[in-house]
C-alpha positions in Angstrom: -10.4 -11.0 7.9 -9.1 -8.3 5.5 -5.3 -8.2 5.0 -3.7 -4.9 6.2 -0.4 -5.4 4.4 0.1 -6.3 0.8 3.4 -6.5 -1.1 3.7 -6.9 -4.9 6.6 -9.3 -5.1 7.1 -8.5 -8.8 8.2 -5.0 -7.7 9.9 -5.7 -4.4 13.7 -5.3 -4.5 14.2 -6.7 -1.0 16.0 -3.6 0.3 14.5 -4.0 3.8 13.6 -0.3 3.9 10.1 -1.2 5.1 11.5 -3.5 7.8 13.8 -0.8 9.2 11.0 1.8 9.5 8.2 -0.3 10.9 7.4 1.2 14.4 5.9 -2.0 15.7 8.4 -4.5 14.2 5.7 -6.2 12.3 7.8 -6.8 9.2 10.5 -9.3 8.5 12.4 -10.1 5.3 14.0 -13.1 3.8 15.5 -13.5 0.3 12.1 -14.2 -1.3 9.5 -12.4 0.7 8.5 -9.6 3.1 6.4 -11.0 5.9 3.9 -9.1 8.0 2.7 -10.1 11.4 -0.9 -8.8 11.1 -1.3 -8.9 14.9 1.5 -6.3 15.2 0.6 -4.2 12.2 -1.3 -1.0 13.0 -1.6 0.0 9.3 0.2 3.3 9.9 1.5 3.4 6.3 5.2 4.2 7.2 6.4 1.2 5.3 4.3 2.1 2.3 5.9 5.6 2.1 9.4 4.2 2.7 9.2 1.7 -0.2 11.3 3.1 -3.1 9.5 1.0 -5.7 5.9 1.4 -4.5 5.6 -2.3 -3.9 3.6 -2.0 -0.6 -0.1 -1.2 -0.2 -1.7 -0.7 3.2 -5.4 -1.3 3.6 -6.3 1.1 6.4 -9.8 -0.4 6.5 -8.2 -3.7 7.6 -7.6 -2.5 11.1 
């Protein structure tokens, strides 16, 4: 299975912007990582656009 959601942890600043805009509540955050529930993720790209440091990549082919 192809991952829909990928976060570059070297860029992520843990601002939770992606979590707050996710329309399906697929994302959660702790102090060291953003987690994606791939079952809930629809690869819409809203989180990718909301990330101020471009740490998120969405694989739309992973639907």
